[in-house]
Every structure is written in C-alpha cells, then in structure tokens.
C-alpha positions as CSV (number, residue, x, y, z in Angstrom):
1,X,-27.7,-17.2,-7.0
2,X,-29.9,-14.7,-6.0
3,X,-28.6,-11.4,-4.8
4,X,-29.6,-9.4,-1.8
5,X,-30.6,-5.6,-1.9
6,X,-28.5,-5.4,1.1
7,X,-25.0,-6.9,-0.6
8,X,-24.4,-3.7,-2.7
9,X,-24.4,-1.5,0.7
10,X,-22.3,-4.1,2.7
11,X,-19.7,-4.6,-0.1
12,X,-19.1,-0.8,0.0
13,X,-19.2,-0.7,3.9
14,X,-16.7,-3.6,3.9
15,X,-14.2,-1.9,1.0
16,X,-14.4,1.4,3.0
17,X,-13.9,-0.4,6.6
18,X,-10.5,-2.4,4.9
19,X,-9.4,0.8,3.3
20,X,-9.7,3.1,5.9
21,X,-8.6,0.8,8.5
22,X,-5.2,0.0,6.9
23,X,-4.5,3.6,5.7
24,X,-5.1,5.1,9.2
25,X,-3.0,2.4,10.9
26,X,0.3,4.2,9.7
27,X,-0.4,2.8,6.2
28,X,-0.5,-0.7,7.1
29,X,3.2,-0.6,7.2
30,X,3.9,-2.6,10.6
31,X,3.2,-6.4,11.0
32,X,0.6,-6.0,13.6
33,X,-1.3,-3.9,11.0
34,X,-1.5,-6.8,8.4
35,X,-1.7,-9.4,10.6
36,X,-5.0,-7.8,12.0
37,X,-6.3,-7.8,8.7
38,X,-5.7,-11.1,7.5
39,X,-7.2,-12.6,10.2
40,X,-10.5,-10.7,9.8
41,X,-10.6,-11.0,5.9
42,X,-9.9,-14.7,6.0
43,X,-12.6,-15.0,8.6
44,X,-14.8,-13.1,6.5
45,X,-14.2,-15.4,3.4
46,X,-14.7,-18.7,5.7
47,X,-18.1,-17.1,7.0
48,X,-19.2,-16.5,3.3
49,X,-18.1,-20.0,2.2
50,X,-19.9,-21.7,5.3
51,X,-23.3,-19.4,5.6
52,X,-23.9,-17.8,2.4
53,X,-22.2,-20.1,0.0
54,X,-20.0,-19.8,-3.0
55,X,-20.3,-19.0,-6.7
56,X,-18.1,-20.9,-9.0
57,X,-15.0,-18.6,-9.8
58,X,-14.3,-18.2,-13.6
59,X,-10.6,-18.7,-14.8
60,X,-9.4,-14.8,-14.0
61,X,-10.4,-14.9,-10.5
62,X,-8.8,-18.1,-9.9
63,X,-5.9,-17.1,-11.5
64,X,-5.7,-14.0,-9.5
65,X,-6.1,-15.9,-6.1
66,X,-3.9,-18.7,-7.1
67,X,-0.9,-16.6,-8.3
68,X,-1.1,-14.5,-4.6
69,X,-1.5,-18.0,-2.9
70,X,1.5,-19.2,-5.1
71,X,3.4,-16.0,-4.1
72,X,2.6,-16.2,-0.2
73,X,3.8,-19.6,-0.6
74,X,7.1,-18.8,-2.5
75,X,7.6,-16.1,-0.1
76,X,7.6,-17.9,3.3
77,X,9.6,-21.2,1.4
78,X,12.4,-18.4,0.7
79,X,12.8,-18.9,4.8
80,X,15.2,-21.9,3.8
81,X,17.7,-19.9,1.9
82,X,17.1,-16.3,3.0
83,X,19.8,-14.6,4.7
84,X,17.4,-13.4,7.2
85,X,15.2,-16.2,7.6
86,X,12.3,-14.1,10.3
87,X,11.9,-11.4,7.6
88,X,10.9,-13.6,5.1
89,X,8.2,-15.0,7.3
90,X,7.1,-11.5,8.2
91,X,6.8,-10.8,4.4
92,X,4.7,-14.0,3.7
93,X,2.3,-12.7,6.2
94,X,2.0,-9.2,4.3
95,X,0.9,-11.4,1.2
96,X,-1.2,-13.5,2.9
97,X,-3.2,-10.5,3.8
98,X,-3.4,-9.3,0.4
99,X,-4.2,-13.0,-0.7
100,X,-7.2,-13.1,2.3
101,X,-8.6,-9.7,0.5
102,X,-8.6,-11.4,-3.1
103,X,-10.6,-14.5,-1.8
104,X,-13.4,-11.9,-0.1
105,X,-14.1,-10.8,-3.3
106,X,-14.0,-13.9,-5.2
107,X,-15.9,-16.0,-2.6
108,X,-18.7,-13.0,-2.5
109,X,-18.6,-13.2,-6.6
110,X,-21.3,-11.3,-8.4
111,X,-22.8,-10.1,-4.8
112,X,-20.4,-7.7,-4.3
113,X,-20.9,-5.2,-7.5
114,X,-17.7,-4.0,-8.7
115,X,-19.5,-0.3,-8.5
116,X,-19.9,-1.0,-4.9
117,X,-16.0,-1.9,-4.5
118,X,-15.3,0.7,-6.3
119,X,-17.3,3.5,-4.1
120,X,-15.9,2.1,-0.8
121,X,-12.4,2.1,-1.9
122,X,-12.7,5.8,-3.1
123,X,-14.3,6.8,0.3
124,X,-11.7,5.3,2.2
125,X,-9.1,7.3,0.2
126,X,-11.1,10.6,0.4
127,X,-11.1,9.9,4.2
128,X,-7.6,9.8,3.9
129,X,-6.7,12.6,1.9
130,X,-9.1,14.9,3.7
131,X,-7.7,14.0,7.2
132,X,-4.2,14.9,5.9
133,X,-5.3,17.9,4.0
134,X,-6.8,19.1,7.7
135,X,-3.8,18.3,9.2
136,X,-1.7,20.3,7.0
137,X,-3.8,23.3,6.6
138,X,-5.5,23.6,10.2
139,X,-3.4,21.8,12.4
140,X,-4.5,24.2,15.7
141,X,-8.0,23.3,14.5
142,X,-7.2,19.8,14.6
143,X,-5.2,19.6,17.7
144,X,-2.0,18.1,16.7
145,X,0.8,19.4,14.1
146,X,1.6,17.6,11.0
147,X,4.9,15.5,10.8
148,X,7.9,16.8,9.4
149,X,9.7,13.3,9.7
150,X,10.0,10.4,7.4
151,X,6.2,10.7,7.1
152,X,7.0,13.8,5.0
153,X,3.9,15.3,6.1
154,X,1.5,12.9,5.0
155,X,-0.6,11.4,8.2
156,X,-2.2,9.0,8.2
157,X,-0.2,6.7,5.9
158,X,3.3,8.1,7.3
159,X,4.7,8.2,3.6
160,X,4.3,10.9,1.2
161,X,4.5,9.1,-2.1
162,X,2.0,6.7,-0.7
163,X,-0.6,8.7,0.3
164,X,0.1,10.5,-3.1
165,X,-0.5,7.6,-5.1
166,X,-3.6,7.0,-3.1
167,X,-4.7,10.4,-4.0
168,X,-4.0,9.4,-7.7
169,X,-6.3,6.6,-7.5
170,X,-9.1,8.3,-5.8
171,X,-9.1,11.0,-8.6
172,X,-9.4,8.4,-11.3
173,X,-12.2,6.3,-9.2
174,X,-14.2,9.8,-8.3
175,X,-13.8,11.2,-11.6
176,X,-15.2,7.7,-13.0
177,X,-18.2,7.7,-10.5
178,X,-19.0,11.4,-11.5
179,X,-19.2,10.6,-15.3
180,X,-20.6,7.3,-15.1
181,X,-23.1,7.1,-11.9
182,X,-26.6,7.2,-12.5
183,X,-27.7,8.9,-9.5
184,X,-27.2,12.6,-10.1
185,X,-26.7,13.5,-6.5
186,X,-23.7,10.7,-6.5
187,X,-22.5,12.4,-9.5
188,X,-22.0,15.6,-7.5
189,X,-20.9,14.8,-4.5
190,X,-17.9,12.7,-6.5
191,X,-17.3,15.9,-8.7
192,X,-17.2,17.9,-5.5
193,X,-14.6,15.6,-3.5
194,X,-12.2,15.5,-6.7
195,X,-11.3,19.3,-5.1
196,X,-9.7,18.1,-2.0
197,X,-8.3,14.8,-3.0
198,X,-6.7,17.0,-5.9
199,X,-5.5,19.3,-3.3
200,X,-4.1,17.1,-0.9
201,X,-2.1,15.4,-4.0
202,X,-0.6,19.3,-4.7
203,X,0.7,19.2,-1.1
204,X,2.6,16.3,-1.2
205,X,4.8,17.0,-4.0
206,X,5.4,13.5,-5.1
207,X,6.4,13.6,-8.7
208,X,6.2,9.8,-9.2
209,X,2.4,10.1,-8.3
210,X,2.1,12.6,-10.6
211,X,3.3,10.5,-13.6
212,X,1.1,7.5,-12.3
213,X,-1.6,10.0,-12.5
214,X,-0.8,11.3,-15.9
215,X,-0.5,7.5,-17.2
216,X,-4.1,7.0,-15.8
217,X,-6.1,9.7,-17.0
218,X,-4.2,9.1,-20.3
219,X,-5.9,5.5,-19.8
220,X,-9.1,6.5,-18.5
221,X,-9.6,9.0,-21.7
222,X,-8.8,6.4,-23.9
223,X,-11.3,3.8,-22.6
224,X,-14.2,6.0,-21.2
225,X,-15.5,7.2,-24.8
226,X,-15.1,10.2,-26.0
227,X,-18.7,11.2,-25.4
228,X,-17.5,10.9,-21.8
229,X,-14.4,13.2,-22.6
230,X,-16.4,16.8,-22.3
231,X,-17.6,15.8,-18.8
232,X,-14.0,14.7,-17.6
233,X,-12.5,17.7,-19.1
234,X,-14.8,19.8,-17.3
235,X,-14.9,18.2,-14.2
236,X,-10.9,17.9,-13.8
237,X,-10.5,22.0,-14.6
238,X,-11.4,23.5,-11.3
239,X,-9.6,20.7,-9.4
240,X,-6.5,21.3,-11.2
241,X,-6.7,25.0,-10.5
242,X,-7.2,24.4,-7.0
243,X,-4.0,22.2,-6.8
244,X,-1.9,24.7,-8.8
245,X,-3.2,27.2,-6.1
246,X,-2.1,25.0,-3.4
247,X,1.6,24.7,-5.0
248,X,1.7,28.6,-5.0
249,X,1.7,28.7,-0.9
250,X,5.1,27.7,0.0
251,X,4.3,28.0,3.8
252,X,1.8,25.1,3.7
253,X,3.6,22.9,1.0
254,X,7.0,23.1,2.7
255,X,6.4,23.9,6.5
256,X,9.2,25.3,9.0
257,X,10.5,22.2,10.6
258,X,9.2,22.2,14.1
259,X,6.8,25.3,14.0
260,X,4.2,23.6,11.5
261,X,1.5,25.9,13.2
262,X,3.4,29.3,11.6
263,X,1.6,27.7,8.3
264,X,-1.8,27.9,9.8
265,X,-3.2,31.5,9.0
266,X,-2.0,30.7,5.0
267,X,-3.7,27.5,5.5
268,X,-7.0,28.9,6.5
269,X,-7.1,31.0,3.7
270,X,-6.3,28.0,1.4
271,X,-9.5,26.2,3.2
272,X,-11.6,29.0,2.2
273,X,-10.4,29.3,-1.1
274,X,-10.9,25.4,-1.3
275,X,-14.5,25.4,-0.1
276,X,-15.3,28.3,-3.0
277,X,-13.6,26.1,-5.5
278,X,-15.6,23.2,-4.7
279,X,-19.0,24.9,-4.3
280,X,-18.0,26.4,-7.9
281,X,-17.3,22.6,-9.2
282,X,-20.6,21.4,-7.4
283,X,-22.4,24.4,-9.3
284,X,-20.7,23.7,-12.3
285,X,-21.6,20.0,-12.6
286,X,-25.2,20.4,-11.7
287,X,-25.6,23.0,-14.9
288,X,-22.7,21.8,-17.1
289,X,-23.0,18.0,-17.2
290,X,-26.5,17.4,-18.4
291,X,-25.3,20.1,-21.2
292,X,-22.1,18.3,-21.9
293,X,-23.8,14.6,-21.9
294,X,-25.9,16.3,-25.1
295,X,-22.8,17.2,-27.3
296,X,-21.3,15.7,-29.8
297,X,-18.8,13.3,-28.9
298,X,-15.1,14.7,-28.1
299,X,-13.3,15.6,-31.8
300,X,-10.7,13.1,-31.8
301,X,-8.4,15.6,-32.6
302,X,-9.3,17.2,-28.9
303,X,-8.9,13.7,-27.7
304,X,-5.4,13.1,-29.2
305,X,-4.4,16.4,-28.0
306,X,-5.3,16.0,-24.3
307,X,-3.6,12.7,-24.6
308,X,-0.4,14.0,-25.5
309,X,-0.5,16.8,-23.1
310,X,-1.2,13.9,-20.4
311,X,1.9,11.9,-21.9
312,X,4.0,14.8,-21.3
313,X,3.1,15.5,-17.9
314,X,3.9,11.9,-17.3
315,X,7.3,12.0,-19.0
316,X,8.5,15.1,-17.7
317,X,7.5,14.2,-13.9
318,X,9.1,10.7,-14.4
319,X,12.9,12.1,-14.7
320,X,12.4,14.0,-11.1
321,X,10.4,10.8,-9.9
322,X,13.4,8.6,-10.9
323,X,16.1,10.9,-9.6
324,X,14.5,11.4,-6.0
325,X,16.0,9.4,-3.3
326,X,19.0,8.0,-4.9
327,X,16.8,5.3,-6.8
328,X,19.3,4.7,-9.4
329,X,21.7,3.7,-6.1
330,X,19.3,1.4,-4.8
331,X,18.5,0.1,-8.0
332,X,21.9,-0.7,-8.8
333,X,22.4,-2.8,-5.4
334,X,19.1,-4.5,-6.6
335,X,20.4,-5.4,-9.7
336,X,23.6,-6.8,-8.3
337,X,21.5,-8.8,-5.8
338,X,19.6,-10.4,-8.3
339,X,22.7,-11.1,-10.7
340,X,24.2,-13.3,-7.6
341,X,21.1,-15.0,-7.0
342,X,19.6,-15.5,-10.7
343,X,17.4,-18.6,-9.7
344,X,15.8,-18.7,-6.3
345,X,16.8,-14.9,-5.7
346,X,18.6,-13.9,-2.0
347,X,15.1,-14.4,-0.2
348,X,12.1,-12.6,1.0
349,X,13.3,-9.2,2.5
350,X,17.2,-9.7,1.9
351,X,17.6,-6.5,-0.1
352,X,18.1,-4.7,3.0
353,X,21.1,-7.1,4.1
354,X,22.8,-6.3,0.5
355,X,22.1,-2.5,0.8
356,X,23.9,-2.3,4.1
357,X,26.5,-4.5,3.0
358,X,27.5,-3.5,-0.5
359,X,26.0,0.3,-0.6
360,X,28.9,2.9,-1.7
361,X,27.3,5.9,0.6
362,X,25.9,6.1,3.9
363,X,22.6,6.4,2.9
364,X,19.5,4.4,5.2
365,X,16.9,2.3,3.3
366,X,15.0,-1.0,3.7
367,X,13.5,-1.0,0.1
368,X,14.8,-0.9,-3.3
369,X,11.6,1.6,-4.5
370,X,10.7,-0.6,-7.3
371,X,8.3,-3.8,-6.6
372,X,9.5,-5.5,-9.8
373,X,13.4,-5.3,-9.3
374,X,13.1,-6.3,-5.6
375,X,11.0,-9.0,-6.3
376,X,13.6,-10.4,-8.5
377,X,16.5,-9.6,-6.2
378,X,14.5,-11.5,-3.4
379,X,12.6,-14.5,-4.9
380,X,14.3,-14.8,-8.5
381,X,12.3,-15.1,-12.0
382,X,9.6,-17.3,-10.4
383,X,8.6,-14.8,-7.7
384,X,8.4,-11.7,-10.4
385,X,6.2,-14.0,-12.5
386,X,3.8,-14.6,-9.7
387,X,3.8,-10.8,-8.9
388,X,3.3,-10.3,-12.8
389,X,0.4,-12.5,-12.5
390,X,-1.3,-11.5,-9.4
391,X,-1.1,-7.9,-11.2
392,X,-1.4,-8.6,-14.6
393,X,-4.5,-10.8,-14.7
394,X,-6.6,-7.9,-12.7
395,X,-5.1,-5.4,-15.3
396,X,-6.2,-7.6,-18.4
397,X,-9.5,-8.3,-16.8
398,X,-10.5,-4.6,-16.5
399,X,-9.0,-4.1,-20.3
400,X,-12.0,-6.4,-21.1
401,X,-14.4,-4.6,-19.1
402,X,-13.4,-1.1,-21.0
403,X,-16.9,-1.0,-22.7
404,X,-18.8,-1.1,-19.5
405,X,-19.5,1.8,-17.4
406,X,-17.0,0.8,-14.5
407,X,-14.2,-0.7,-16.5
408,X,-12.5,2.6,-17.4
409,X,-11.9,3.8,-13.9
410,X,-11.0,0.4,-12.4
411,X,-8.4,0.0,-15.3
412,X,-7.0,3.6,-14.6
413,X,-6.7,2.9,-11.2
414,X,-4.8,-0.3,-11.7
415,X,-2.3,1.6,-14.1
416,X,-1.6,4.2,-11.7
417,X,-0.6,1.7,-9.1
418,X,1.3,-0.6,-11.6
419,X,3.4,2.5,-13.0
420,X,4.0,3.9,-9.6
421,X,5.2,0.5,-8.3
422,X,7.9,0.5,-10.6
423,X,9.6,3.2,-8.9
424,X,8.5,3.3,-5.3
425,X,7.6,0.8,-2.5
426,X,4.2,0.8,-2.7
427,X,3.8,-3.4,-2.1
428,X,5.4,-2.8,1.5
429,X,2.5,-0.7,2.7
430,X,-0.7,-2.8,2.9
431,X,-3.0,0.3,3.3
432,X,-2.2,1.3,-0.4
433,X,-2.0,-1.7,-2.0
434,X,-4.9,-3.6,-0.6
435,X,-7.4,-1.1,-2.1
436,X,-5.9,-2.0,-5.5
437,X,-6.3,-5.8,-4.7
438,X,-9.9,-5.3,-4.0
439,X,-10.2,-3.5,-7.0
440,X,-8.5,-6.0,-9.3
441,X,-10.2,-9.2,-7.9
442,X,-13.5,-7.2,-8.4
443,X,-12.5,-6.9,-12.1
444,X,-11.4,-10.6,-12.5
445,X,-14.8,-11.8,-10.8
446,X,-17.0,-9.6,-13.1
447,X,-15.2,-10.9,-16.2
448,X,-16.3,-14.3,-15.2
449,X,-19.3,-16.4,-17.2
450,X,-22.6,-16.6,-15.7
451,X,-23.2,-17.7,-12.3
452,X,-22.9,-21.5,-11.1
453,X,-23.4,-22.7,-7.8
454,X,-19.8,-24.6,-6.2
455,X,-20.2,-28.2,-5.7
456,X,-20.1,-29.3,-1.9
457,X,-16.7,-30.6,-2.2
458,X,-15.3,-28.1,-3.6
459,X,-17.0,-25.7,-0.8
460,X,-15.5,-27.7,1.6
461,X,-12.0,-27.7,0.2
462,X,-12.5,-23.9,0.1
463,X,-13.8,-23.1,3.6
464,X,-10.8,-25.5,4.8
465,X,-8.4,-23.2,2.9
466,X,-10.2,-20.2,4.3
467,X,-9.7,-21.6,7.8
468,X,-6.5,-22.3,7.5
469,X,-5.6,-18.7,6.1
470,X,-7.4,-17.3,9.2
471,X,-5.6,-19.6,11.4
472,X,-2.4,-18.8,10.0
473,X,-3.4,-15.0,10.6
474,X,-4.1,-15.8,14.3
475,X,-0.6,-17.4,15.0
476,X,1.1,-14.2,13.3
477,X,-1.4,-11.9,15.1
478,X,-0.3,-13.6,18.5
479,X,3.4,-13.1,17.9
480,X,3.2,-9.7,16.4
481,X,1.1,-8.0,18.8
482,X,3.1,-8.6,21.8
483,X,6.3,-7.9,20.1
484,X,5.2,-4.9,19.3
485,X,4.0,-4.0,22.9
486,X,7.3,-5.4,24.3
487,X,9.2,-2.8,22.0
488,X,7.0,0.0,23.0
489,X,7.8,-1.1,26.7
490,X,11.3,-1.3,26.1
491,X,11.5,2.1,24.4
492,X,9.6,3.6,27.6
493,X,11.7,2.0,30.2
494,X,9.5,-0.8,31.4
495,X,11.8,-3.4,31.3
496,X,9.7,-5.9,33.2
497,X,6.5,-5.8,31.2
498,X,9.3,-5.7,27.6
499,X,10.4,-8.9,29.1
500,X,7.3,-10.6,29.4
501,X,5.6,-9.4,26.1
502,X,8.6,-10.8,24.2
503,X,8.6,-14.3,25.9
504,X,5.5,-14.1,25.2
505,X,5.6,-13.4,21.6
506,X,8.5,-16.4,21.5
507,X,5.7,-18.8,22.1
508,X,3.8,-17.8,18.9
509,X,6.8,-16.7,17.1
510,X,9.8,-18.9,18.1
511,X,11.6,-17.7,14.7
512,X,11.5,-13.9,16.1
513,X,15.0,-12.5,16.3
514,X,13.3,-9.2,17.2
515,X,12.1,-10.4,20.5
516,X,15.2,-11.7,21.6
517,X,16.9,-8.1,20.7
518,X,13.8,-6.7,22.9
519,X,14.8,-9.2,25.7
520,X,18.8,-8.6,25.3
521,X,18.3,-4.6,25.3
522,X,15.8,-4.8,28.6
523,X,18.3,-7.1,30.3
524,X,21.1,-4.7,29.6
525,X,19.2,-1.9,30.8
526,X,18.6,-3.7,34.0
527,X,22.5,-4.4,34.3
528,X,22.1,-8.3,33.6
529,X,25.0,-8.6,30.8
530,X,25.2,-12.1,30.9
531,X,21.2,-12.3,30.2
532,X,21.6,-10.0,27.7
533,X,24.7,-11.5,25.8
534,X,22.4,-15.0,25.7
535,X,19.7,-13.3,24.4
536,X,21.6,-11.3,21.5
537,X,23.3,-14.6,20.8
538,X,20.0,-16.3,20.3
539,X,18.9,-13.1,17.6
540,X,22.3,-13.6,15.8
541,X,21.5,-17.3,15.4
542,X,18.0,-16.5,14.3
543,X,19.1,-13.9,12.1
544,X,22.8,-13.7,10.9
545,X,22.4,-10.7,8.8
546,X,21.3,-8.7,11.5
547,X,24.3,-6.3,12.0
548,X,22.6,-4.4,14.6
549,X,22.3,-7.4,16.9
550,X,26.1,-8.1,16.3
551,X,26.8,-4.7,17.6
552,X,24.6,-5.2,21.0
553,X,26.1,-8.5,21.4
554,X,29.7,-6.9,21.0
555,X,28.4,-4.2,23.7
556,X,27.4,-6.9,26.2
557,X,30.9,-8.7,25.4
558,X,34.2,-8.5,26.2
559,X,37.8,-9.4,25.0
560,X,37.6,-12.0,21.9
561,X,34.0,-12.4,21.3
562,X,33.5,-8.8,21.6
563,X,36.2,-8.5,18.7
564,X,34.8,-11.1,16.9
565,X,31.3,-9.4,17.2
566,X,32.3,-6.3,15.9
567,X,34.1,-7.4,13.2
568,X,31.0,-9.4,12.1
569,X,28.8,-6.3,12.3
570,X,31.3,-4.2,10.1
571,X,31.7,-7.2,7.7
572,X,27.6,-6.7,7.3
573,X,27.4,-2.8,7.0
574,X,30.4,-1.3,6.7
575,X,29.1,2.3,7.5
576,X,27.7,0.9,11.2
577,X,30.2,3.5,12.6
578,X,28.3,6.6,10.8
579,X,24.7,5.2,12.5
580,X,23.8,3.9,9.0
C-alpha cells in the first residue's frame, strides 16, 4: 500500500494532539477526559478503515489490540461481581480509550511511521514540562500560581509523580532523537529541549520517576550501541547539571504554601541560568556531536561503569519511592483483597472499598499505587495476565527493534513506564498511559511482516468493531459530561441546574450512583428531605459500598432508618468520623 508524504506529519500531529490533549485535561484522570478521547480515537479508526483502507496487522499488533480488548471486556464484566458496579463500568471506559488508541495505530499500520509517533509524543511531553516549569519558576509572568494541593505543584497533570514519569519518558525520547535523527537541526532542537524537561523532573522531587529514568537510560545505553554512547553521555551532562542546580533552590522546589509568588525572584534567576545552559547545550551539540560520531566505539569498561552507575542510582532511589506515601500499607490491603478473591478478583474499582473498610490508619487513597498488584486484587489472575500481555507484547516488539534507529528510545520509554507502574497509579492517568500505548502499538506494528491489504470481509468486521467502540464512547460521554456539569452546578449552589443535568446523565447512564448522589445533595439543600432520602436510597442500591452515600442517607433519615444507615457507613468505613 502506497504511503502519502502527508502521512508522517499527520501521524506526528495526531500523536501530539492525543498526548497534549489528555495531559492538559487534568492528566486524563476524569471520566469526561477519557470518554472524549475514546470517541475521537474510535472515530479516527473507523474513518481510516472506511476511507483509506487497512493493512493486515501482524501477530504482535493483533496481540496488543486483543489484550486491550480482552481487558476492556473483562473489566466491564466484573460489574457482575464488583462491590461497586458503577465503578467497574467507568474503569472499562478508560481501558476502552487505550484500546481505541492502539487500534488507530494498528489500523494506520506502516503509514504511521514509528519515528513520527515518537516525535509527536515527545512534543506533547515537552509542552507539559515547559508549562509546569513556567508556572513554577515564573508564576507572576504566567498570571496564575502553581498549586500546592494534592497536585504536588504539577500542572497540567495534577499529580507530581505522573508528570515526573512523563518527563522521564520525554528525556529518553529526546535523547533518541538527538542521537539518531538524520536532520541536524532536529538533533539540535532535541538536545536543547533536554534541559527544560530535566529541570522539570528535578522540580517534581519524584524518586520513583528517577528510578524509572535510571532503568530507562540503562536500557537505552545497552541497546543504542557503543558508538552512540559518547553522544548520549555528552548530551546528558548539561541537563544533569541544570537539574542539580534546580534542586539546590529550595524556594522553588518547596514553595511556601499559599505564597507561591514569593519564589518568583529565585525562579527568574533559575530561568536565566537554564536559558544559558540551553544555549551551551546547543553550542556543544553543534560542535561536538559530529566529532563524537567519528570517535571509536565507547570502551566496554566505560559503558559498564555507566551502566553500574545508573543501576546504583536506580537502586538508591527505589527505597525512597517504595517508602513514600505509605505504599506498603496500600499494598498490604491489595494483597488481602487478592487473597480473599483469588479467582475473579474483587471487581474493577473495588480496591478503594477494601481500603476504607480494612485500613489500620485514617489515610485516604483511591489506588493501591501498583498497577500489577491492584489488577490482581480487582480482576484476578486473568486480569493480571491481560495487563501483562498489553504491556509485554509491545515491550518484546521494541526489544526486537533494538538494532534499528528508533528501537532503543521506544524500548527505554516502555521500560520507564513498566517500572514506574509497579509503584504508582499511572494506569489511572490516561494522559500518562495513552502516550505509552501509542508507542507500544507503534513498535508492535513496526515488527510486523511486509504489508498485505486486508480483505473486504475482515475490513467490514473491523469497521463494525470501530463503530461499536465509538458508539460506546458516545454513550459514555453522554452520561459523564452532564454528570460532571451537575456536580459543578451543585457545588456552586445552582441546584435546579444540578438536578436537570443529573437526570439527563441518568438517561444515558442509569447505573450511575453518583448522579443520584448529586440529586440527593441538591434536594437536601433545597429542604426536600423526602426527595433527598429517595435519591440517596437509589444511590446505595446501585453502589452498596459507597459509605458517603450511606452517611448522606442517614442525614436525610430519622429514627431506625437513620441508625441503620449510620451502622452501615461505620461498617464500610470505620474511620468515617474522622472525615477520611
């Protein structure tokens, strides 16, 4: 199948839009974000199948899409046994977004070159890193203060470790471009952008991301070839020095709560210093890269020493990553849930119910901070196997591409994600995971056999599957969008609007306990206790594990029903009195 000269730039632009679109939409943590992306991606896949045609996917590509499809279906099926059935359906929608992303890449086939995918993802990450860097170092210039809440000063993602992982992925992708791109200006641009991305990583103080970056750089160094080793080492030197300089300025790394503007003078000086480092990086790359390319291959002893240094850095950072945020407590509860449900798991989204019911301290979390352990707890061995296939097949594909120009940076990016996902909830941030899905699917396509046109019958089946996926996304978005608007209206005191939007959400998502919860709060605020009681009753029938809804039902009730609702809330969350 002939490739258009427009296909490469279109691929890069699409990868940039998908990455930046979700990253700048609160990291893709909310249902509206991933439902919107699901609709757009599935529609794009359908359009490619119908209007352009399809290459016959190879086995790695089919296995990648099949694993994500199976995981989506298994997650949705867990609605049948989950303690919180509505949550299971929401989780399935997020995974459906990942499925749609992989499907677009597989349908596009070799018309979507891997290096354009890589460049688009890298550009989206750079945009996010530079935005956060500007907010942190020059909040007075950007017109808004960086946040000091749970977002950990990590706009636009809203979670510091998630943005830090994106920075780590961006560093290895930019390093790959700077070393391997055929265009000298492109190599210089990538080399220059290493400086702000590394500086943003330093600002975020994420030891887990540092460990993941160490693992990724180790893999990159082992696969990129010893001849590229000199260039890689030279390109990383100044960004590392810039990152160390950032870490030394406590005023911007840990700004004063509620007075972020106080760090602006220090931030301005850092920006000036980073600009000088970037200029030096460009000059050094311009002068040294051609010379380094003519040097003999990096001696094995030097490569081994660098590998040992990276491994030591990763091991040194790992204990801090594992210790942070009481992860061992989270993992212990996940292990208990897995032991209690060894076959099917507790159902998608059930971990948070186990946590609030069985925790020993009044700490709040929604996630186990480990993709693999949480999947085993919620979806059982089959769910874990499907996750392993969805991540493992692209990883093996990238390993097979290690001798190619773009295989090492893609492999390093996948390794960074897979390592970090073991100690954090990256899977729940669509803006962090979807770029990895794009790269992984691109690697799976790149190792496929020569192009063969897909037959008309299979093409029709594929178009029907894409259409069904898009329809499911439209239905999900029709429920999640008015629900989000209803919650915002209720919080703002616009109760009639909240009621109207929540009822609209129920027309498309009749399983939504959250919509009934919004209705109950709005009616309670209007003084309609009977209406609130009925709404909260509907919420707990749909989601019996929602302890907050039981508390709200108790507030709207009296006498015996009130005592019964309080008792159920206390059973589901023994620490409810502390507000946790």
